[in-house]
Structures are given as structure tokens and as C-alpha cells.
C-alpha positions in Angstrom: 0.0 0.0 0.0 1.3 3.4 -0.9 1.0 6.4 1.3 1.3 10.1 0.4 4.8 10.2 1.6 5.8 7.5 -1.0 4.7 9.7 -3.8 7.0 12.5 -2.9 9.7 13.3 -5.6 12.4 13.3 -2.9 13.8 9.9 -4.1 14.0 11.0 -7.8 17.6 11.4 -9.0 18.3 13.4 -12.1 21.4 12.7 -14.2 24.2 15.2 -13.7 24.1 16.3 -17.4 20.5 17.2 -17.2 21.0 19.2 -14.0 24.0 21.0 -15.6 21.9 21.9 -18.6 19.1 23.2 -16.5 21.4 25.3 -14.3 23.1 26.7 -17.5 19.8 27.6 -19.2 18.6 29.2 -16.0 21.8 31.2 -15.5 21.7 32.4 -19.1 18.1 33.4 -18.8 18.5 35.3 -15.5 21.7 36.9 -16.7 20.2 37.8 -20.0 17.2 39.4 -18.3 19.5 41.4 -16.0 21.6 42.6 -18.9 18.5 43.5 -20.9 17.0 45.4 -17.9 20.2 47.4 -17.5 20.8 48.2 -21.1 17.1 49.2 -21.7 17.1 51.4 -18.5 14.1 49.7 -17.1 13.5 50.4 -13.4 12.7 47.2 -11.7 13.4 45.7 -8.3 15.0 42.7 -10.1 17.4 44.8 -12.2 20.2 45.0 -9.6 20.3 41.4 -8.6 19.9 40.1 -12.1 22.5 42.4 -13.5 24.9 41.3 -10.7 24.1 37.7 -11.6 25.1 38.5 -15.2 28.3 40.2 -14.1 29.3 37.1 -12.1 28.1 34.2 -14.3 29.1 35.6 -17.8 32.9 35.7 -17.0 32.7 32.7 -14.7 31.3 30.5 -17.4 33.8 31.6 -19.9 36.6 31.0 -17.4 35.2 27.7 -16.3 35.7 26.3 -19.8 39.4 27.2 -19.6 39.9 25.4 -16.4 38.8 21.9 -17.6 41.7 20.1 -15.9 40.6 20.8 -12.4 37.9 19.1 -10.3 34.4 20.7 -10.1 34.8 22.5 -6.8 38.2 24.1 -7.6 36.9 25.1 -11.1 33.8 26.8 -9.6 35.9 28.6 -7.0 38.6 29.8 -9.4 36.0 30.7 -12.0 34.1 32.8 -9.5 37.3 34.6 -8.3 38.4 35.1 -11.8 35.0 36.6 -12.7 35.3 39.1 -9.9 38.8 39.9 -11.1 37.7 40.4 -14.7 34.8 42.7 -13.6 37.3 44.8 -11.6 39.7 44.9 -14.4 37.0 46.1 -16.9 35.8 48.7 -14.4 39.3 50.0 -13.7 40.0 50.2 -17.5 36.8 52.1 -18.1 37.5 54.4 -15.2 41.1 55.0 -16.5 39.7 56.0 -19.9 36.9 58.1 -18.4 34.3 55.9 -20.0 32.7 54.4 -17.0 28.9 54.0 -16.9 26.6 51.1 -15.8 25.1 50.9 -19.3 28.7 50.7 -20.7 30.1 48.2 -18.2 27.5 45.5 -18.8 28.3 45.2 -22.6 31.9 45.5 -21.9 31.9 42.6 -19.5 29.8 40.6 -21.9 32.1 41.3 -24.7 35.2 40.3 -22.8 33.4 37.2 -21.6 32.3 36.3 -25.1 35.9 36.8 -26.5 37.3 34.6 -23.7 34.7 31.9 -24.3 35.2 31.8 -28.1 39.0 31.8 -27.7 38.8 28.8 -25.3 36.4 27.1 -27.6 38.7 27.7 -30.6 41.7 26.5 -28.7 39.9 23.2 -27.7 38.8 22.6 -31.3 42.5 23.1 -32.5 43.8 20.8 -29.8 41.3 18.1 -30.8 42.3 18.3 -34.4 46.0 18.1 -33.5 45.3 15.1 -31.3 43.4 13.4 -34.2 46.3 14.1 -36.6 48.8 12.7 -34.2 46.7 9.7 -33.6 46.2 9.1 -37.3 50.0 9.3 -38.0 51.0 7.0 -35.1 48.4 4.2 -35.8 49.1 1.8 -38.7 46.9 2.2 -41.7 44.9 -0.9 -42.6 42.5 -1.2 -45.5 40.1 -3.9 -46.3 40.1 -3.5 -50.1 41.3 -6.6 -51.8 43.2 -4.6 -54.5 45.3 -2.8 -52.0 45.8 -6.0 -49.9 47.3 -7.8 -52.9 49.3 -4.8 -54.2 52.5 -6.3 -52.8 52.3 -9.1 -55.2 53.8 -9.1 -58.7 51.4 -8.6 -61.6 52.1 -12.1 -62.8 50.9 -13.5 -59.5 47.7 -11.5 -59.6 46.8 -12.6 -63.1 47.4 -16.2 -62.2 45.0 -15.8 -59.2 42.4 -14.4 -61.5 42.6 -17.2 -63.9 42.5 -19.9 -61.2 39.5 -18.3 -59.5 37.6 -17.9 -62.8 38.2 -21.5 -63.8 37.1 -23.0 -60.4 
């Protein structure tokens, strides 16, 4: 007999990949809303926390891709610290050049994060191609074609094989 407590979803376990995708989509959505509210100049009580969320998650996700060799906890901590450092560097550069504004800081952090994300992605694609090339060069090439398999024989031997197989 089932009770109401047996129907609770507390025992449900989701795969880690599904949880990661859900968190990523949520982070992009919240960060995108914050950036949009700031850039559009819409006064809302959610503008400040969502913009702060964007300013943390955009560089952190770009830096997280660059820190693949670390375990999850170390990658999360270093990506968060790196995101704060990147935000401070962007703010310092904009203050130095007398270009600071909230509406200018959000797209600047977004652009730096995008460039960092794309460069990490491009680097990983190049490394994967180089690995495949190295692997292709180091592994022996084998073919299943009968023509190439018998190419080490002399033409006389090949013709004699054809005549014996056609007679049989």
C-alpha cells in the first residue's frame, strides 16, 4: 500500500548532465534578463540582482571552460574569483579612460566574456584536431580493399590468381 509520503519526488535522482543543462539555461536566462533590464534602462526591483548575476556568471562560465583540468569544486571557486577579477579589471580600465557607466560596463563585461569563451572554444577545437592528426599518424593504416591488400604481389601472380579463380 502506498501512502502520500511514498509519492514525494524526494527519491527522484536526475542525471548530472540534465542538472547541468538546467542550471546553465537558468543562468543564461537570468543573466540575460539582468543585462536587458540594465541596457534598456528599465527600473525594476529585479534589475540590480539580475545584473549582478550576469556580471558574475558571464565571465565565470567563460573562465570555467578554460579550467577543464581541475575538479568541479576548484573550477567553480577559481571561475568565481576570476569573474570578480575580470569585472574589476573592466571597471578599472573604463575608469582610467573616463568611459565608466553602468550601461557601458555590462556590454563591456559581456564582450570580454564572449571573446574569452570563443577563444577557449577555438583552442579546444584546434587541440582536438591536432590530437586526431597525431593519432592518425601513429596508428598503422589498414585497409580492407582486396586490391590494396594484394598490391605487394607481382602482376604475374595477380593474373594467375584471377585465372584460377575464374576456372574454379
